[in-house]
ROFITI-407572 format. One record per residue (C-alpha): residue in one letter; x, y, z. Coordinates in steps of 0.25 Angstrom, whole numbers, plus 5000, padded with zeros to 4 digits. Each point is the difference from the previous one (the first is absolute). Layout:
N
aXYZ ...
***
This chain:
856
m529245375123 i498750005009 t500450135006 l500350064987 t498749954994 f499250065010 k500850135000 g499850004985 l498549975001 w499850125010 a500850094991 r499149964988 k498750005008 r499350114991 r500249914988 l499449885006 v498750085004 g499349954987 t500449865003 l499550015015 v498750064995 a499849884990 v500249895010 f499250085010 l498850014991 g500149864995 v500149945014 s498950095005 f499149944990 l500349865003 s500050035015 g498650074998 a499449894992 l500549905011 a499550085011 l498650024993 g499949854998 d500449985015 t499050115005 l498849944991 r500349865005 g500150055014 n498750074999 f499249894993 d500649905011 q499450095010 l498750024993 f499849854999 t500549975014 s499050105005 a498949964992 n500149855005 a500550035014 g498849945007 t499649904990 d500549865004 a499449924988 v499250034987 v499149914992 r499950034985 s499949934987 a501149924994 t499750054986 t500750134996 l499550094988 e501150105001 s501450025006 g500350115010 p500050035015 r498550014999 s499949884990 d498649984995 r499449875004 t498749934998 l499050015011 i499749905011 p498749965007 a499550105010 s499549885009 l501549975003 a500150115010 s499149945010 q500749864998 v501450075002 r499450075013 s499749865006 v501449944998 g500749995013 g501050105003 v499350114991 a499750135009 d499350074988 a499849994985 q499550114992 p499649994985 l500650104990 v499450054987 m501050084992 g500050064986 f500150134993 g499450125005 q500250144993 l499750125009 i499550124994 g500450135007 s499250125003 d500350064986 g499449884993 k501449954996 a500649865003 i501050005011 g501449944998 g500950004988 m500749894992 g500649895009 p499450005014 p498949895001 r498650055003 i499549905011 a498549975004 s499849915011 n499149975012 w500350065014 v500649905009 s499550025015 d501249935007 p501150105001 a501049895000 l499649954986 n499950144994 p501250094998 y499150124998 h499650075013 l498850105001 v500550145004 s498750074998 g498549954998 r499649865001 a499949874993 p499049984989 a498749945003 a499150024989 d500349954986 d500250144995 e501050045011 v501550004998 v501350035007 i501150064991 n501550025003 q500550145005 g500950014987 a498849984991 a499250105008 n501050114999 d500349984985 g498550004997 n499650115010 l499049905006 r499550015015 l499149925010 g498650004996 q500250044986 t499449924988 t500849964989 t500149894989 v500849875000 q500249934987 v500149855002 p500050024988 q498550034999 p499850135008 v499449995014 t499650125008 v500649995014 r500150085013 i501350015007 v499849965015 g501549985003 i501450044997 a501149905003 t501550005000 f500949884996 g500749995013 t500550145002 a500150034985 k498950064991 g499949884992 f500749874995 g501050084992 r499350084989 a498849904999 t498650055002 y499149915010 t498550005001 a499449915010 f498549955000 s499249925010 l500149854997 a498650004994 g500350134992 a501349944994 e499349874996 r499050084993 s500850114994 i501449944997 t499749854996 g498549995000 r500249865006 p499549985014 d500449865000 q501550024996 i501150085006 s501550034997 s500749955012 i499949985015 s500950065010 v500249925013 k500650035014 a500549895008 a499749975015 p501050035010 g501149895000 v499749954986 s501150024990 q499850044985 d500449874995 e499249925009 l498850094997 v500249984985 s500149855001 r498750005008 i499250094990 q500549924988 s499449875005 v498650064998 l500250074987 p499549954987 p500949984988 g500550124993 v500050085013 q501250025007 a500450065014 i501450075002 t500650075012 g500050155002 a501549994999 q499949934987 l499150104994 t500950115004 s501249934993 d499249974988 n499550144998 i501550055002 s500549904991 s499050034989 v500250155001 n501549984999 s499949914988 t498950084992 f500350145003 l501250035009 d501049914993 t499650064987 l500150145004 r501349985007 s500649934987 f499450124992 l500750105008 l501349925001 a500050004985 f500050154999 a501050005011 g500949914992 i499850094988 a500550125009 l501249935005 l500349954986 v500050154995 a500850045013 t501049894996 f500350064987 s500250145006 i500949955011 s500949924991 n500150124991 t500450095011 f501149915005 s500449984986 i500250154998 l500750015013 t500949884997 a500450064986 q500350145006 r500949945011 t500849914990 r501350085003 e499749995015 a499849844999 a501350004991 l500850085011 l499549905011 r500549884991 a501350074997 i500350025015 g499749855003 a498549985001 s499549874995 r498949984990 r499249935012 q500250125008 i499550094989 l498849914998 g499749995015 s500150155001 g498950024989 v499149895006 i500150065014 e499750134994 a498749944994 l499749935013 a500150125008 v499150084991 g499049885000 v499949995015 v499850155002 a499050014989 s499349875003 a499850045015 l499450134996 g499249934990 v499449915011 v499550125008 g499550074987 g499249874997 l499150045012 g499550124993 i500049934986 a499049905006 g499150115004 l500150064986 l499749864993 k498849985008 g499650144997 v500249974985 f499049885001 d499050085008 s500050124990 f499649904989 g498949945007 f500649875005 a499950035015 l501049925009 p499749975015 a500650115009 g500849965012 g501350035007 l501349984993 v500649865001 v501449974995 s500649865002 t501549985003 g500049914988 s499650124991 i501050095006 v501149904998 t499649974986 a500050154996 l501350025006 v500749884994 v499450024986 g500450155000 v501449975004 v500249884990 v499450084989 t501050125003 a501249905001 a499649934987 a499950134993 g501350055005 l500749864997 l500350024985 p500650145002 a500849955011 l500649894992 r500350104988 a500850085010 s500849885005 r500549984986 v500650144998 p501549984997 p500950085009 l500650074988 a498750074998 a500450105011 l501150054991 r499150044989 e498750084996 t498949904999 t498650014995 t498949985010 q499249904991 a500149934986 s499450084989 t499649874992 a499349875003 s500849875000 t499749904989 r499749905011 r498950095005 v499450024986 v500049854997 a499449975014 g498950114999 l499649964986 a500049855003 l499150025013 t499050104993 a499949904988 i499849885009 g499050075008 v499250054989 a500049864993 v499649935013 v498850105001 l499649984985 v500149855001 a499250005013 l498950084994 t499849894990 g499549905011 s498749995007 g499450005014 n500650045013 g501349944996 v500450124992 l500150095012 g501349945006 p500950004987 t499550144996 a500450055014 i501449944998 g500150064986 a499650145005 l501149995011 a501149964990 t499550124991 l500150105012 v501449955004 g500450014986 m499550144999 v500850045012 v501349944995 l499850074986 g499850135007 p501550054999 v500049954986 v498950094995 a500250115010 r500950084991 p499250004987 a498750015007 s500550135008 a500450054987 v498749994994 i499250045012 g500950125002 w500050054986 p498850095002 a500650065012 a501350034993 r499350064988 l499050085008 r500750045013 g501450034995 l501249985008 p499349955013 g499349904991 a501249964992 l500849985013 a498949925007 r500049914987 r501549985000 n500149975015 a498949894999 m500749944989 r501450015006 h499749895011 p499049904994 r500249915012 r499750115010 t498850054992 s499449864998 a500249975015 a499350125004 a498949984990 t499849855003 a499450025013 l498950094994 m499949914988 v499649885010 g499050095007 v499450054987 a499949864994 v499249955012 v499150124999 t499849984985 l499849855002 f498950025010 t499450124991 v500049914988 f499549885007 a498950085007 a499550064987 s500049864994 l499149955011 k499150124999 t499949984984 s499749855002 m498950035011 n499450124993 n499949924987 g499449895007 v499050085007 a499750084988 g499949884991 s499049935010 f499250115006 r498850034991 g499250095010 d499950155001 v500150025015 a500849935012 i499850005015 t501249965008 p500350015015 s500750125005 g501349925002 f499949934986 v501250004992 g499749914988 g500049854998 g499049895006 g500650005014 s499449945013 g498850075005 g499950045014 g501550035002 g500650135002 g499550054986 g498650005004 a498849934994 l498650044994 s498649955004 p499349924990 q498850085004 l500750124992 a499949934987 a498549975002 t499850155004 a500850054988 a499249904990 q498750075004 l500550134994 p499350044987 q501450044995 v500549865002 q499849884991 v500849905008 a500850015013 t500649875005 g501049975010 l501449944999 g500049925013 t501349955007 g500349905011 n500949885004 a499849864998 r500949874999 v500149964985 a500849874997 g500650005014 h500550145000 a499450135007 e499650094989 t499350144997 v498849984991 s499150094993 v498549985000 v499150054988 d498649994995 p500249934987 r498750054994 q500550155002 i501550005000 g500149994985 a499350144998 v501250075008 l501249904999 d500649924989 l501149905006 h500349954986 p499749855002 v500849904992 s499149895003 g498649985006 s499150125004 l499950085012 a498650044997 r499649855001 l500849985014 g499149915008 p499949985015 d500949884999 g501050084991 i501350085002 a500850084990 v501550015000 s501050094993 q500849944989 h501350035008 t499549915011 a499449904991 d501349984992 s500950005013 n499149885006 h499749934987 w498550035002 r498950014989 v498550024998 g499449875007 t501149995011 q499449985013 l500650085012 p499849985015 v499550135006 v499850035015 l499050125002 p500050105011 d499049925009 g500949884999 t499149934989 p500949914991 s499650014985 a500549944987 l499950114989 d500249984986 v500850094991 e499050064991 a500850114994 v501450044998 y500350154998 t501350094997 s499650145006 r500349985015 d500350155004 l498750025007 t499649865004 g501249935003 d500249854997 y498749945005 v498550054997 l498849935007 p498650024997 e499150075011 a499149875000 a501249925005 w500550105010 a498950075006 p499449885008 h501349985007 a500650145001 v500250065014 q500150144996 t499850044985 f500950114995 e500150084987 s501450054996 a499350084989 i498650034995 l500050024985 v498950084993 k499550014986 l499250124997 s498750014993 p500050044986 g500050154998 t500550025014 g501350095000 t501249955008 a500050135009 a498649995003 g500149855003 v501250025009 t499350115008 a498849915002 v500849885004 r500850095010 q498850055007 v499449865003 a501449955004 a500350115010 p499249935011 f500949884998 g501250075006 s500350094988 p500749904991 t500850044988 v499150024987 q500750014987 d499750004985 r500649904991 a501350084997 a500350035014 f499849865005 v500949954989 s501150105003 s499949975015 a500149854998 g501550015003 g499950105012 i500749905009 i501250004991 n500150155000 t499949995016 v501149895001 l500950084989 g499950125009 i500549925012 v501149954991 y500450134995 a500150055015 l500849885004 l501050024988 a500250155003 l501149975011 a500749914989 i500050124991 l500450095011 i501249915003 a500450014985 l500050155000 f500950005012 g500949914992 i500150104988 a500250125010 n501149925007 t500749974987 l499950154996 s500550045013 l501249905000 s500350044986 i500150155004 f501149965010 e500749934989 r499950124990 t500350115010 r501250054992 e499249994987 l498950085006 g500950105005 l500750024987 l498650014993 r499650115010 a501450074997 l499749994985 g498750085002 e499049895003 t498950065009 r499449945012 q498749994993 q500749934988 l500749905009 r498649975007 a499449984987 s501149914995 l499849915012 r498550004999 w500049964985 e501049895004 s499149955010 v498850004990 i500849924990 i500349905011 a498649995004 l499449994986 f501049894997 g499549935012 t498650034997 i500049974986 g500749865003 g499049985011 l498850034991 g500549904989 l500349895010 g498750025007 v499250004988 f500649874995 l499949945014 g498550055001 w499749944987 a500649865004 l499350005013 a498650044993 d500249894990 a500449905010 v498850035009 d499150004988 i500549864996 a499849955014 q498850075004 g499450074988 i499950145008 a500950094993 t500150074987 f501450074997 t499850155001 a501150105000 p499350135005 p500750124992 a499650115009 q500449935013 l501449964994 a500250154995 v499750045014 i501149905006 l501050064989 l499750145004 v500149975015 g501349934997 g500550134994 l499550095011 a500749905010 g501350034994 v499850155002 l499749985015 a501249915002 a500950114995 l499550115009 r500949975012 p501349964992 g499850124991 h499950095011 r501249955007 a500850014987 a499650144997 r500650045014 l501449944998 p501050115002 m500750024986 l501450015005 a499949885010 a499449924989 m501150024990 a501049965011 a499349875004 e500649874996 
***
């Protein structure tokens, strides 16, 4: 039986190409996602190991204000550097001042895109404690001299001796005296690096000569890192800690894994799972058709003595063989997919660190095992069906598939769909984050129910969808409609893969539109100004200043306010603090002016009366923590000062400010760097919007050419990050749709083999090759539209459920079904059917007429 199985597999190899392709693409995506994760993890490990290679210990504050590999911490006294140097076993100790520094290129624009940090620091003279090494020029000596990394110099077209601007965030004019590399690389990943002298960094970055960010320590020969840390810790005051260089590397790696790489890996694996799910439907459909077409063959084997176990084993071995070959090819293809995935993120502005490809043995084994298991599981049910064929079936003509759905399928499909919908509806009557889990369970049950019901509705749906083709396209359209109706199980199976893919596309489309509607409504409802200035990487929301998205100098607000066209120009500051024991991003406002440009819709208290000992919180956060006006919150500010601030206002509109708002009077005395995430402008009476935008843009140009928009443009751009993420989602889902198209094409190809005699008779009766191709094309379109329409309906329902659940839990989504985008999805689904029929139609038209009529 094993020999017979492999001979039969080889004889039908062309019919299994579609299955091989589906498995190959699915495993390639999975392998590529795993390889990209391994590569990024290896790159970051190497970067952090290189950065801390010569550092034996680090002295830093124990209080964190932000999570991440470069976690923002409170400052420590600069005098600790000399104390640490005097500790036995310390060979050298260098103070480090670190913060945000936006380099401006020779074209006057900020260097860097979304994502990579923009680092400003002091130059460390000890090469063992500084991962950057001069390749040209010299170290900075004067306060206005800097060293920049090679990558930033190349991107900004900057060179030695040139004068440029560094925004820290106030603009500082500097002269480039050195170019450095990070080891042999052009920089630390895609980050930009600007190094001042120590005095220059203290003056420009923190403005605090008595405080520093940390101290890097080198051990004397023969002193271990653990012993060094133990000695240093004994002289440190409370709230300051010493850790080993190895611990710093480990912490950085763990942090980037937990805050970025694990999330990215899970994100990619989710789409790989979708691709494999779609592939599973295509694989199962192929094996089902092959099994149905070989009913007499299975019966003959049973008649000459083959047992049911042998028939079942033959089918499973066939699926395993296909799975092993396709998965092995998929693992190799994943290396190329990893590069494509990185290119997708880079093209949307999310630059990932570059480095050599890293693939772990675990990832290879995982991709192989998953591919083989998925293929075997998809082929198991058809194999079971083949093993139940009675031997007498060899003596009579048999139909390849049942033309009607069983009562059991009807009942099961209706029950699952009804239960799923009911669970979703009941879940959405709840409150808080608890609605998300039940909603997801109900959505999954609804999806399974729709899949089960597919063959039940395939016949009437094909009749309705195919009616225009039958009326308008004559005989080819009528034949296409009848063929789609004749085998509802096959039609449904071919369409299900596309339905799942379209449902996911529609789900993300609806959910993204819902988020954008909520954000746009929130920004439109709260922004009272006429003009907004945002960093070049700004994509909506409060955000954390100084990150990859850039930041604005408060000096720009003061400059814009002096324009005669401007009545009020006030900044919306941002920074990090610990609020009630948690690291949080906070917004900073001038209570006297913010009301002229921003209405946060307070439900209690007043932002205009926010005092130096007060804080405002969103209603969402207040309700979650049972806070109200008068509640006192412990707050640790950036310089480490502990404060007790009273909740003086609770507001509902948090799209621009986030969940916490502090007055400048409480923030400014303790801020290390003052960032503006946006500057909001109210024009003077009688000033036209166009004239106001032009005037503001002229004064903003020297500050790195930030984005200047009128109110309408600012509101519409509030959901810009959502559009960017949705673009990435579409790119990642394209592979799943491609697999679904292969499934439809494979179904048509297999049905051509089954209908060889029928096609020959039609040609003998006068059907032209063009009519034959048109018939198959319209049949493919009917199948594709059946899957697309089902996916649209399911996706809209799931998108509504997710949007409502997130709105209940977080208050950030307003259900929106964008008609134009949904119409495009429907149109693309129809075009996909045309594309899927090209190859099968070409093959069918080439069938020799007499040979086709003689085929069995």
